[in-house]
All heavy atoms as a GROMACS GRO file, in nm:
protein
  597
    1ARG      N    1   8.559   7.304   9.182
    1ARG     CA    2   8.564   7.336   9.323
    1ARG      C    3   8.700   7.297   9.379
    1ARG      O    4   8.712   7.206   9.458
    1ARG     CB    5   8.453   7.265   9.396
    1ARG     CG    6   8.320   7.309   9.345
    1ARG     CD    7   8.208   7.254   9.424
    1ARG     NE    8   8.086   7.302   9.363
    1ARG     CZ    9   7.971   7.243   9.371
    1ARG    NH1   10   7.958   7.132   9.438
    1ARG    NH2   11   7.868   7.294   9.314
    2TYR      N   12   8.797   7.366   9.332
    2TYR     CA   13   8.933   7.345   9.380
    2TYR      C   14   9.003   7.479   9.382
    2TYR      O   15   8.950   7.578   9.332
    2TYR     CB   16   9.008   7.246   9.292
    2TYR     CG   17   9.014   7.285   9.147
    2TYR    CD1   18   9.118   7.363   9.100
    2TYR    CD2   19   8.916   7.246   9.058
    2TYR    CE1   20   9.124   7.401   8.968
    2TYR    CE2   21   8.920   7.283   8.926
    2TYR     CZ   22   9.025   7.360   8.880
    2TYR     OH   23   9.030   7.398   8.748
    3GLN      N   24   9.119   7.480   9.442
    3GLN     CA   25   9.193   7.605   9.455
    3GLN      C   26   9.336   7.588   9.407
    3GLN      O   27   9.394   7.480   9.421
    3GLN     CB   28   9.199   7.650   9.601
    3GLN     CG   29   9.068   7.689   9.660
    3GLN     CD   30   9.082   7.732   9.804
    3GLN    OE1   31   9.176   7.694   9.874
    3GLN    NE2   32   8.989   7.813   9.850
    4TYR      N   33   9.388   7.695   9.353
    4TYR     CA   34   9.531   7.705   9.330
    4TYR      C   35   9.586   7.778   9.452
    4TYR      O   36   9.534   7.882   9.492
    4TYR     CB   37   9.562   7.786   9.204
    4TYR     CG   38   9.522   7.715   9.077
    4TYR    CD1   39   9.406   7.752   9.009
    4TYR    CD2   40   9.598   7.612   9.026
    4TYR    CE1   41   9.368   7.688   8.893
    4TYR    CE2   42   9.561   7.547   8.912
    4TYR     CZ   43   9.446   7.585   8.844
    4TYR     OH   44   9.408   7.521   8.729
    5VAL      N   45   9.688   7.722   9.512
    5VAL     CA   46   9.739   7.778   9.637
    5VAL      C   47   9.889   7.806   9.624
    5VAL      O   48   9.963   7.728   9.567
    5VAL     CB   49   9.718   7.676   9.754
    5VAL    CG1   50   9.778   7.728   9.882
    5VAL    CG2   51   9.572   7.646   9.770
    6VAL      N   52   9.928   7.920   9.676
    6VAL     CA   53  10.070   7.953   9.692
    6VAL      C   54  10.094   7.952   9.842
    6VAL      O   55  10.032   8.028   9.915
    6VAL     CB   56  10.105   8.090   9.632
    6VAL    CG1   57  10.249   8.125   9.660
    6VAL    CG2   58  10.075   8.092   9.484
    7ALA      N   59  10.181   7.864   9.886
    7ALA     CA   60  10.207   7.852  10.030
    7ALA      C   61  10.357   7.867  10.056
    7ALA      O   62  10.439   7.824   9.975
    7ALA     CB   63  10.158   7.718  10.081
    8PHE      N   64  10.388   7.927  10.168
    8PHE     CA   65  10.527   7.945  10.208
    8PHE      C   66  10.550   7.871  10.339
    8PHE      O   67  10.461   7.862  10.423
    8PHE     CB   68  10.558   8.093  10.227
    8PHE     CG   69  10.539   8.175  10.103
    8PHE    CD1   70  10.425   8.252  10.087
    8PHE    CD2   71  10.633   8.172  10.002
    8PHE    CE1   72  10.406   8.327   9.972
    8PHE    CE2   73  10.615   8.248   9.886
    8PHE     CZ   74  10.501   8.324   9.872
    9ASN      N   75  10.669   7.819  10.355
    9ASN     CA   76  10.704   7.747  10.477
    9ASN      C   77  10.728   7.849  10.588
    9ASN      O   78  10.832   7.915  10.594
    9ASN     CB   79  10.828   7.662  10.454
    9ASN     CG   80  10.859   7.574  10.572
    9ASN    OD1   81  10.813   7.597  10.682
    9ASN    ND2   82  10.939   7.471  10.548
   10SER      N   83  10.632   7.860  10.678
   10SER     CA   84  10.642   7.961  10.785
   10SER      C   85  10.739   7.921  10.895
   10SER      O   86  10.753   7.993  10.993
   10SER     CB   87  10.503   7.990  10.843
   10SER     OG   88  10.448   7.873  10.898
   11SER      N   89  10.808   7.812  10.877
   11SER     CA   90  10.911   7.773  10.973
   11SER      C   91  11.046   7.836  10.940
   11SER      O   92  11.138   7.831  11.019
   11SER     CB   93  10.928   7.620  10.975
   11SER     OG   94  10.811   7.559  11.016
   12HIS      N   95  11.056   7.891  10.818
   12HIS     CA   96  11.184   7.945  10.771
   12HIS      C   97  11.172   8.094  10.740
   12HIS      O   98  11.068   8.140  10.693
   12HIS     CB   99  11.232   7.870  10.647
   12HIS     CG  100  11.259   7.724  10.672
   12HIS    ND1  101  11.362   7.679  10.748
   12HIS    CD2  102  11.190   7.615  10.633
   12HIS    CE1  103  11.358   7.546  10.755
   12HIS    NE2  104  11.253   7.506  10.686
   13ALA      N  105  11.283   8.163  10.762
   13ALA     CA  106  11.289   8.307  10.731
   13ALA      C  107  11.278   8.327  10.580
   13ALA      O  108  11.323   8.242  10.504
   13ALA     CB  109  11.420   8.365  10.783
   14PRO      N  110  11.222   8.432  10.535
   14PRO     CA  111  11.159   8.541  10.609
   14PRO      C  112  11.011   8.515  10.640
   14PRO      O  113  10.945   8.599  10.699
   14PRO     CB  114  11.173   8.660  10.513
   14PRO     CG  115  11.156   8.598  10.379
   14PRO     CD  116  11.225   8.463  10.391
   15PHE      N  117  10.962   8.399  10.600
   15PHE     CA  118  10.818   8.370  10.613
   15PHE      C  119  10.776   8.338  10.754
   15PHE      O  120  10.656   8.323  10.782
   15PHE     CB  121  10.778   8.260  10.516
   15PHE     CG  122  10.823   8.287  10.376
   15PHE    CD1  123  10.918   8.208  10.316
   15PHE    CD2  124  10.774   8.396  10.306
   15PHE    CE1  125  10.961   8.234  10.187
   15PHE    CE2  126  10.817   8.424  10.178
   15PHE     CZ  127  10.911   8.343  10.119
   16ASN      N  128  10.869   8.327  10.846
   16ASN     CA  129  10.835   8.303  10.987
   16ASN      C  130  10.797   8.432  11.059
   16ASN      O  131  10.763   8.430  11.176
   16ASN     CB  132  10.948   8.230  11.059
   16ASN     CG  133  11.078   8.307  11.060
   16ASN    OD1  134  11.096   8.400  10.982
   16ASN    ND2  135  11.169   8.268  11.145
   17VAL      N  136  10.802   8.543  10.989
   17VAL     CA  137  10.763   8.674  11.046
   17VAL      C  138  10.623   8.709  10.995
   17VAL      O  139  10.603   8.724  10.875
   17VAL     CB  140  10.864   8.783  11.003
   17VAL    CG1  141  10.826   8.917  11.061
   17VAL    CG2  142  11.005   8.743  11.046
   18PRO      N  143  10.526   8.720  11.086
   18PRO     CA  144  10.387   8.744  11.043
   18PRO      C  145  10.370   8.868  10.955
   18PRO      O  146  10.291   8.865  10.860
   18PRO     CB  147  10.311   8.761  11.175
   18PRO     CG  148  10.390   8.681  11.274
   18PRO     CD  149  10.533   8.698  11.232
   19VAL      N  150  10.443   8.975  10.981
   19VAL     CA  151  10.426   9.096  10.901
   19VAL      C  152  10.470   9.073  10.756
   19VAL      O  153  10.414   9.133  10.663
   19VAL     CB  154  10.497   9.218  10.966
   19VAL    CG1  155  10.648   9.207  10.955
   19VAL    CG2  156  10.447   9.346  10.905
   20VAL      N  157  10.567   8.987  10.734
   20VAL     CA  158  10.611   8.954  10.598
   20VAL      C  159  10.499   8.880  10.525
   20VAL      O  160  10.467   8.911  10.410
   20VAL     CB  161  10.741   8.870  10.599
   20VAL    CG1  162  10.774   8.818  10.460
   20VAL    CG2  163  10.856   8.952  10.654
   21ARG      N  164  10.437   8.786  10.591
   21ARG     CA  165  10.326   8.712  10.529
   21ARG      C  166  10.209   8.804  10.500
   21ARG      O  167  10.145   8.795  10.395
   21ARG     CB  168  10.284   8.595  10.617
   21ARG     CG  169  10.395   8.491  10.634
   21ARG     CD  170  10.344   8.362  10.697
   21ARG     NE  171  10.277   8.380  10.825
   21ARG     CZ  172  10.337   8.377  10.943
   21ARG    NH1  173  10.468   8.359  10.950
   21ARG    NH2  174  10.267   8.389  11.054
   22ARG      N  175  10.182   8.896  10.591
   22ARG     CA  176  10.074   8.992  10.570
   22ARG      C  177  10.105   9.083  10.451
   22ARG      O  178  10.020   9.110  10.366
   22ARG     CB  179  10.051   9.073  10.697
   22ARG     CG  180   9.923   9.147  10.699
   22ARG     CD  181   9.887   9.208  10.834
   22ARG     NE  182   9.998   9.244  10.920
   22ARG     CZ  183  10.030   9.180  11.033
   22ARG    NH1  184   9.959   9.081  11.077
   22ARG    NH2  185  10.132   9.219  11.105
   23ALA      N  186  10.229   9.129  10.441
   23ALA     CA  187  10.270   9.215  10.329
   23ALA      C  188  10.256   9.141  10.196
   23ALA      O  189  10.209   9.199  10.097
   23ALA     CB  190  10.415   9.261  10.349
   24LEU      N  191  10.292   9.015  10.193
   24LEU     CA  192  10.277   8.937  10.070
   24LEU      C  193  10.131   8.925  10.030
   24LEU      O  194  10.098   8.931   9.911
   24LEU     CB  195  10.339   8.797  10.088
   24LEU     CG  196  10.491   8.794  10.090
   24LEU    CD1  197  10.540   8.655  10.131
   24LEU    CD2  198  10.547   8.833   9.957
   25ASN      N  199  10.043   8.910  10.126
   25ASN     CA  200   9.901   8.903  10.096
   25ASN      C  201   9.850   9.033  10.036
   25ASN      O  202   9.768   9.032   9.944
   25ASN     CB  203   9.819   8.867  10.220
   25ASN     CG  204   9.808   8.718  10.238
   25ASN    OD1  205   9.742   8.652  10.160
   25ASN    ND2  206   9.875   8.665  10.339
   26TYR      N  207   9.898   9.146  10.086
   26TYR     CA  208   9.857   9.275  10.029
   26TYR      C  209   9.921   9.300   9.894
   26TYR      O  210   9.869   9.377   9.813
   26TYR     CB  211   9.892   9.389  10.125
   26TYR     CG  212   9.797   9.403  10.240
   26TYR    CD1  213   9.839   9.383  10.371
   26TYR    CD2  214   9.663   9.436  10.220
   26TYR    CE1  215   9.751   9.396  10.477
   26TYR    CE2  216   9.574   9.449  10.325
   26TYR     CZ  217   9.619   9.429  10.454
   26TYR     OH  218   9.531   9.440  10.559
   27ALA      N  219  10.034   9.237   9.866
   27ALA     CA  220  10.106   9.260   9.741
   27ALA      C  221  10.048   9.184   9.622
   27ALA      O  222  10.082   9.213   9.508
   27ALA     CB  223  10.253   9.221   9.759
   28VAL      N  224   9.961   9.089   9.646
   28VAL     CA  225   9.903   9.009   9.538
   28VAL      C  226   9.772   9.072   9.489
   28VAL      O  227   9.679   9.092   9.566
   28VAL     CB  228   9.877   8.864   9.586
   28VAL    CG1  229   9.805   8.784   9.478
   28VAL    CG2  230  10.007   8.797   9.626
   29ASP      N  231   9.767   9.100   9.361
   29ASP     CA  232   9.646   9.154   9.299
   29ASP      C  233   9.562   9.036   9.250
   29ASP      O  234   9.577   8.989   9.137
   29ASP     CB  235   9.683   9.247   9.185
   29ASP     CG  236   9.564   9.323   9.130
   29ASP    OD1  237   9.449   9.281   9.157
   29ASP    OD2  238   9.585   9.422   9.059
   30ARG      N  239   9.476   8.987   9.336
   30ARG     CA  240   9.396   8.869   9.305
   30ARG      C  241   9.304   8.890   9.185
   30ARG      O  242   9.286   8.802   9.103
   30ARG     CB  243   9.317   8.826   9.428
   30ARG     CG  244   9.405   8.765   9.534
   30ARG     CD  245   9.332   8.759   9.669
   30ARG     NE  246   9.414   8.699   9.772
   30ARG     CZ  247   9.515   8.759   9.832
   30ARG    NH1  248   9.548   8.883   9.800
   30ARG    NH2  249   9.585   8.697   9.924
   31LYS      N  250   9.244   9.009   9.176
   31LYS     CA  251   9.155   9.037   9.062
   31LYS      C  252   9.232   9.029   8.930
   31LYS      O  253   9.182   8.975   8.832
   31LYS     CB  254   9.092   9.176   9.077
   31LYS     CG  255   8.987   9.181   9.185
   31LYS     CD  256   8.926   9.320   9.194
   31LYS     CE  257   8.828   9.326   9.309
   31LYS     NZ  258   8.771   9.460   9.326
   32GLU      N  259   9.353   9.082   8.928
   32GLU     CA  260   9.435   9.078   8.808
   32GLU      C  261   9.474   8.933   8.774
   32GLU      O  262   9.471   8.894   8.657
   32GLU     CB  263   9.561   9.164   8.829
   32GLU     CG  264   9.642   9.185   8.704
   32GLU     CD  265   9.577   9.282   8.606
   32GLU    OE1  266   9.490   9.360   8.648
   32GLU    OE2  267   9.614   9.278   8.488
   33LEU      N  268   9.510   8.856   8.875
   33LEU     CA  269   9.542   8.715   8.851
   33LEU      C  270   9.422   8.640   8.793
   33LEU      O  271   9.437   8.563   8.697
   33LEU     CB  272   9.585   8.646   8.982
   33LEU     CG  273   9.728   8.667   9.025
   33LEU    CD1  274   9.750   8.607   9.163
   33LEU    CD2  275   9.824   8.607   8.926
   34LEU      N  276   9.307   8.661   8.852
   34LEU     CA  277   9.187   8.594   8.802
   34LEU      C  278   9.160   8.633   8.658
   34LEU      O  279   9.125   8.549   8.576
   34LEU     CB  280   9.066   8.628   8.889
   34LEU     CG  281   9.063   8.564   9.026
   34LEU    CD1  282   8.950   8.623   9.110
   34LEU    CD2  283   9.048   8.414   9.016
   35GLN      N  284   9.174   8.760   8.627
   35GLN     CA  285   9.145   8.808   8.492
   35GLN      C  286   9.248   8.757   8.392
   35GLN      O  287   9.212   8.704   8.287
   35GLN     CB  288   9.139   8.961   8.489
   35GLN     CG  289   9.091   9.016   8.358
   35GLN     CD  290   8.953   8.964   8.320
   35GLN    OE1  291   8.863   8.959   8.402
   35GLN    NE2  292   8.936   8.925   8.196
   36ASP      N  293   9.376   8.775   8.422
   36ASP     CA  294   9.481   8.742   8.325
   36ASP      C  295   9.514   8.593   8.318
   36ASP      O  296   9.530   8.539   8.210
   36ASP     CB  297   9.609   8.820   8.358
   36ASP     CG  298   9.595   8.968   8.331
   36ASP    OD1  299   9.493   9.009   8.273
   36ASP    OD2  300   9.686   9.044   8.369
   37VAL      N  301   9.525   8.530   8.433
   37VAL     CA  302   9.568   8.390   8.434
   37VAL      C  303   9.450   8.294   8.412
   37VAL      O  304   9.460   8.200   8.334
   37VAL     CB  305   9.641   8.357   8.566
   37VAL    CG1  306   9.680   8.210   8.572
   37VAL    CG2  307   9.765   8.445   8.582
   38LEU      N  308   9.341   8.319   8.481
   38LEU     CA  309   9.226   8.229   8.470
   38LEU      C  310   9.119   8.281   8.375
   38LEU      O  311   9.011   8.225   8.365
   38LEU     CB  312   9.165   8.205   8.609
   38LEU     CG  313   9.257   8.137   8.709
   38LEU    CD1  314   9.187   8.123   8.844
   38LEU    CD2  315   9.301   8.001   8.658
   39GLN      N  316   9.151   8.389   8.305
   39GLN     CA  317   9.063   8.450   8.206
   39GLN      C  318   8.923   8.475   8.262
   39GLN      O  319   8.822   8.450   8.197
   39GLN     CB  320   9.058   8.364   8.080
   39GLN     CG  321   9.194   8.349   8.018
   39GLN     CD  322   9.198   8.247   7.907
   39GLN    OE1  323   9.106   8.172   7.885
   39GLN    NE2  324   9.309   8.245   7.837
   40GLY      N  325   8.919   8.524   8.386
   40GLY     CA  326   8.793   8.560   8.449
   40GLY      C  327   8.712   8.444   8.502
   40GLY      O  328   8.602   8.462   8.551
   41ARG      N  329   8.767   8.323   8.496
   41ARG     CA  330   8.693   8.204   8.539
   41ARG      C  331   8.736   8.162   8.678
   41ARG      O  332   8.804   8.061   8.696
   41ARG     CB  333   8.714   8.090   8.441
   41ARG     CG  334   8.656   8.118   8.306
   41ARG     CD  335   8.667   7.993   8.219
   41ARG     NE  336   8.683   8.034   8.081
   41ARG     CZ  337   8.794   8.022   8.010
   41ARG    NH1  338   8.901   7.967   8.063
   41ARG    NH2  339   8.798   8.062   7.887
   42GLY      N  340   8.699   8.238   8.777
   42GLY     CA  341   8.736   8.201   8.912
   42GLY      C  342   8.688   8.304   9.012
   42GLY      O  343   8.638   8.410   8.976
   43VAL      N  344   8.705   8.272   9.137
   43VAL     CA  345   8.669   8.358   9.248
   43VAL      C  346   8.787   8.362   9.343
   43VAL      O  347   8.846   8.258   9.374
   43VAL     CB  348   8.544   8.303   9.323
   43VAL    CG1  349   8.510   8.388   9.442
   43VAL    CG2  350   8.426   8.292   9.228
   44ALA      N  351   8.822   8.480   9.389
   44ALA     CA  352   8.933   8.492   9.485
   44ALA      C  353   8.896   8.424   9.615
   44ALA      O  354   8.783   8.435   9.663
   44ALA     CB  355   8.966   8.638   9.508
   45SER      N  356   8.990   8.355   9.672
   45SER     CA  357   8.968   8.280   9.794
   45SER      C  358   9.012   8.362   9.916
   45SER      O  359   9.104   8.442   9.909
   45SER     CB  360   9.048   8.151   9.789
   45SER     OG  361   9.037   8.081   9.910
   46THR      N  362   8.945   8.338  10.028
   46THR     CA  363   8.985   8.405  10.153
   46THR      C  364   9.033   8.304  10.256
   46THR      O  365   9.061   8.340  10.369
   46THR     CB  366   8.867   8.482  10.214
   46THR    OG1  367   8.759   8.393  10.235
   46THR    CG2  368   8.824   8.596  10.125
   47GLY      N  369   9.043   8.180  10.218
   47GLY     CA  370   9.088   8.076  10.310
   47GLY      C  371   9.090   7.941  10.241
   47GLY      O  372   9.075   7.933  10.119
   48PRO      N  373   9.108   7.836  10.317
   48PRO     CA  374   9.124   7.704  10.259
   48PRO      C  375   8.994   7.639  10.209
   48PRO      O  376   8.998   7.537  10.143
   48PRO     CB  377   9.185   7.622  10.372
   48PRO     CG  378   9.136   7.690  10.496
   48PRO     CD  379   9.128   7.836  10.462
   49LEU      N  380   8.879   7.698  10.242
   49LEU     CA  381   8.753   7.639  10.202
   49LEU      C  382   8.684   7.721  10.093
   49LEU      O  383   8.693   7.843  10.090
   49LEU     CB  384   8.656   7.628  10.320
   49LEU     CG  385   8.697   7.534  10.432
   49LEU    CD1  386   8.598   7.543  10.547
   49LEU    CD2  387   8.708   7.392  10.382
   50TRP      N  388   8.613   7.653  10.007
   50TRP     CA  389   8.532   7.714   9.903
   50TRP      C  390   8.426   7.800   9.970
   50TRP      O  391   8.366   7.761  10.072
   50TRP     CB  392   8.470   7.603   9.819
   50TRP     CG  393   8.383   7.646   9.706
   50TRP    CD1  394   8.409   7.743   9.614
   50TRP    CD2  395   8.256   7.591   9.672
   50TRP    NE1  396   8.307   7.753   9.524
   50TRP    CE2  397   8.210   7.660   9.558
   50TRP    CE3  398   8.177   7.492   9.726
   50TRP    CZ2  399   8.089   7.631   9.498
   50TRP    CZ3  400   8.057   7.464   9.666
   50TRP    CH2  401   8.014   7.533   9.552
   51SER      N  402   8.395   7.916   9.915
   51SER     CA  403   8.304   8.010   9.980
   51SER      C  404   8.161   7.957   9.991
   51SER      O  405   8.082   8.011  10.067
   51SER     CB  406   8.304   8.143   9.906
   51SER     OG  407   8.257   8.125   9.774
   52LYS      N  408   8.125   7.851   9.920
   52LYS     CA  409   7.991   7.795   9.931
   52LYS      C  410   7.988   7.666  10.015
   52LYS      O  411   7.885   7.602  10.027
   52LYS     CB  412   7.934   7.769   9.791
   52LYS     CG  413   7.925   7.898   9.711
   52LYS     CD  414   7.827   7.885   9.600
   52LYS     CE  415   7.829   8.005   9.510
   52LYS     NZ  416   7.784   8.127   9.565
   53HIS      N  417   8.103   7.631  10.072
   53HIS     CA  418   8.110   7.514  10.160
   53HIS      C  419   8.038   7.546  10.291
   53HIS      O  420   8.045   7.658  10.341
   53HIS     CB  421   8.256   7.478  10.186
   53HIS     CG  422   8.276   7.347  10.256
   53HIS    ND1  423   8.267   7.335  10.392
   53HIS    CD2  424   8.301   7.224  10.207
   53HIS    CE1  425   8.288   7.210  10.425
   53HIS    NE2  426   8.309   7.140  10.314
   54TRP      N  427   7.971   7.449  10.349
   54TRP     CA  428   7.893   7.472  10.472
   54TRP      C  429   7.979   7.521  10.588
   54TRP      O  430   7.931   7.592  10.676
   54TRP     CB  431   7.816   7.346  10.512
   54TRP     CG  432   7.905   7.232  10.552
   54TRP    CD1  433   7.953   7.132  10.470
   54TRP    CD2  434   7.958   7.206  10.681
   54TRP    NE1  435   8.033   7.047  10.540
   54TRP    CE2  436   8.038   7.089  10.672
   54TRP    CE3  437   7.948   7.268  10.804
   54TRP    CZ2  438   8.105   7.036  10.780
   54TRP    CZ3  439   8.015   7.214  10.912
   54TRP    CH2  440   8.092   7.098  10.900
   55ALA      N  441   8.107   7.483  10.591
   55ALA     CA  442   8.193   7.520  10.703
   55ALA      C  443   8.271   7.650  10.677
   55ALA      O  444   8.351   7.691  10.761
   55ALA     CB  445   8.290   7.407  10.734
   56TYR      N  446   8.248   7.713  10.564
   56TYR     CA  447   8.319   7.837  10.531
   56TYR      C  448   8.284   7.946  10.632
   56TYR      O  449   8.168   7.964  10.670
   56TYR     CB  450   8.282   7.882  10.390
   56TYR     CG  451   8.345   8.012  10.349
   56TYR    CD1  452   8.478   8.018  10.310
   56TYR    CD2  453   8.272   8.130  10.350
   56TYR    CE1  454   8.537   8.137  10.274
   56TYR    CE2  455   8.329   8.250  10.313
   56TYR     CZ  456   8.462   8.252  10.275
   56TYR     OH  457   8.519   8.372  10.239
   57ASP      N  458   8.383   8.019  10.675
   57ASP     CA  459   8.364   8.127  10.772
   57ASP      C  460   8.341   8.259  10.698
   57ASP      O  461   8.434   8.321  10.649
   57ASP     CB  462   8.486   8.138  10.863
   57ASP     CG  463   8.471   8.241  10.972
   57ASP    OD1  464   8.369   8.314  10.974
   57ASP    OD2  465   8.563   8.250  11.056
   58HIS      N  466   8.216   8.301  10.689
   58HIS     CA  467   8.181   8.423  10.615
   58HIS      C  468   8.225   8.550  10.687
   58HIS      O  469   8.214   8.659  10.630
   58HIS     CB  470   8.031   8.426  10.587
   58HIS     CG  471   7.989   8.322  10.488
   58HIS    ND1  472   7.999   8.340  10.352
   58HIS    CD2  473   7.942   8.197  10.505
   58HIS    CE1  474   7.958   8.232  10.290
   58HIS    NE2  475   7.922   8.144  10.380
   59SER      N  476   8.275   8.538  10.807
   59SER     CA  477   8.322   8.657  10.877
   59SER      C  478   8.466   8.694  10.837
   59SER      O  479   8.515   8.799  10.876
   59SER     CB  480   8.315   8.637  11.029
   59SER     OG  481   8.412   8.542  11.072
   60LEU      N  482   8.533   8.609  10.760
   60LEU     CA  483   8.669   8.638  10.716
   60LEU      C  484   8.670   8.759  10.623
   60LEU      O  485   8.587   8.768  10.532
   60LEU     CB  486   8.730   8.518  10.643
   60LEU     CG  487   8.756   8.394  10.726
   60LEU    CD1  488   8.802   8.280  10.637
   60LEU    CD2  489   8.860   8.423  10.832
   61THR      N  490   8.760   8.849  10.645
   61THR     CA  491   8.776   8.965  10.559
   61THR      C  492   8.889   8.938  10.461
   61THR      O  493   9.002   8.912  10.504
   61THR     CB  494   8.809   9.090  10.642
   61THR    OG1  495   8.707   9.109  10.739
   61THR    CG2  496   8.819   9.213  10.554
   62PRO      N  497   8.861   8.942  10.332
   62PRO     CA  498   8.968   8.914  10.235
   62PRO      C  499   9.072   9.026  10.231
   62PRO      O  500   9.041   9.142  10.262
   62PRO     CB  501   8.894   8.905  10.102
   62PRO     CG  502   8.768   8.979  10.123
   62PRO     CD  503   8.734   8.970  10.268
   63TYR      N  504   9.194   8.990  10.196
   63TYR     CA  505   9.297   9.091  10.175
   63TYR      C  506   9.267   9.164  10.045
   63TYR      O  507   9.229   9.103   9.946
   63TYR     CB  508   9.436   9.026  10.164
   63TYR     CG  509   9.495   8.988  10.297
   63TYR    CD1  510   9.481   8.858  10.347
   63TYR    CD2  511   9.567   9.078  10.371
   63TYR    CE1  512   9.535   8.822  10.469
   63TYR    CE2  513   9.623   9.044  10.494
   63TYR     CZ  514   9.606   8.915  10.540
   63TYR     OH  515   9.660   8.880  10.660
   64SER      N  516   9.286   9.294  10.045
   64SER     CA  517   9.271   9.372   9.923
   64SER      C  518   9.411   9.403   9.870
   64SER      O  519   9.508   9.404   9.946
   64SER     CB  520   9.195   9.500   9.950
   64SER     OG  521   9.261   9.575  10.050
   65PHE      N  522   9.418   9.427   9.740
   65PHE     CA  523   9.547   9.462   9.681
   65PHE      C  524   9.584   9.603   9.724
   65PHE      O  525   9.509   9.698   9.704
   65PHE     CB  526   9.539   9.453   9.528
   65PHE     CG  527   9.662   9.502   9.458
   65PHE    CD1  528   9.784   9.441   9.478
   65PHE    CD2  529   9.656   9.611   9.374
   65PHE    CE1  530   9.898   9.486   9.414
   65PHE    CE2  531   9.769   9.658   9.309
   65PHE     CZ  532   9.890   9.594   9.329
   66ASP      N  533   9.700   9.617   9.786
   66ASP     CA  534   9.748   9.748   9.831
   66ASP      C  535   9.900   9.744   9.834
   66ASP      O  536   9.961   9.713   9.936
   66ASP     CB  537   9.691   9.780   9.969
   66ASP     CG  538   9.716   9.923  10.012
   66ASP    OD1  539   9.813   9.986   9.962
   66ASP    OD2  540   9.639   9.973  10.095
   67SER      N  541   9.960   9.774   9.720
   67SER     CA  542  10.106   9.764   9.709
   67SER      C  543  10.178   9.864   9.801
   67SER      O  544  10.285   9.833   9.853
   67SER     CB  545  10.151   9.782   9.565
   67SER     OG  546  10.113   9.910   9.516
   68ALA      N  547  10.118   9.982   9.821
   68ALA     CA  548  10.180  10.079   9.910
   68ALA      C  549  10.184  10.028  10.054
   68ALA      O  550  10.284  10.040  10.125
   68ALA     CB  551  10.106  10.212   9.904
   69LEU      N  552  10.074   9.967  10.098
   69LEU     CA  553  10.071   9.911  10.232
   69LEU      C  554  10.169   9.795  10.244
   69LEU      O  555  10.239   9.782  10.344
   69LEU     CB  556   9.929   9.865  10.267
   69LEU     CG  557   9.910   9.799  10.403
   69LEU    CD1  558   9.959   9.888  10.515
   69LEU    CD2  559   9.764   9.761  10.422
   70ALA      N  560  10.176   9.712  10.142
   70ALA     CA  561  10.271   9.600  10.142
   70ALA      C  562  10.413   9.650  10.160
   70ALA      O  563  10.489   9.598  10.242
   70ALA     CB  564  10.259   9.518  10.013
   71ARG      N  565  10.449   9.754  10.084
   71ARG     CA  566  10.584   9.811  10.096
   71ARG      C  567  10.609   9.871  10.234
   71ARG      O  568  10.714   9.854  10.292
   71ARG     CB  569  10.604   9.922   9.990
   71ARG     CG  570  10.655   9.869   9.860
   71ARG     CD  571  10.695   9.983   9.767
   71ARG     NE  572  10.635   9.959   9.637
   71ARG     CZ  573  10.523  10.014   9.592
   71ARG    NH1  574  10.459  10.103   9.662
   71ARG    NH2  575  10.477   9.982   9.475
   72SER      N  576  10.507   9.938  10.288
   72SER     CA  577  10.527  10.002  10.418
   72SER      C  578  10.542   9.898  10.529
   72SER      O  579  10.610   9.923  10.627
   72SER     CB  580  10.412  10.097  10.449
   72SER     OG  581  10.294  10.027  10.480
   73LEU      N  582  10.476   9.785  10.515
   73LEU     CA  583  10.488   9.680  10.616
   73LEU      C  584  10.628   9.620  10.617
   73LEU      O  585  10.678   9.578  10.721
   73LEU     CB  586  10.386   9.569  10.591
   73LEU     CG  587  10.240   9.607  10.622
   73LEU    CD1  588  10.146   9.495  10.575
   73LEU    CD2  589  10.221   9.632  10.770
   74LEU      N  590  10.689   9.616  10.499
   74LEU     CA  591  10.824   9.559  10.490
   74LEU      C  592  10.929   9.664  10.526
   74LEU      O  593  11.037   9.635  10.561
   74LEU     CB  594  10.851   9.505  10.350
   74LEU     CG  595  10.763   9.387  10.311
   74LEU    CD1  596  10.790   9.349  10.167
   74LEU    CD2  597  10.787   9.269  10.403
   0.00000   0.00000   0.00000
């Protein structure tokens, strides 16, 4: 019950621009990462809490992999 996290300092360019952060989220193929890196042993996260934690917000919509949308946002 832990997470691997990639975080960017949103105080510095280019990560201080919300559309850049959104594009990066669309550019990551979470299913591929789970399959190749974790050999299928994991669940994609939609936030800082485990999906079975009592305080998890089930209304969060996860980002889907969409490289075309990522490119268009940038």
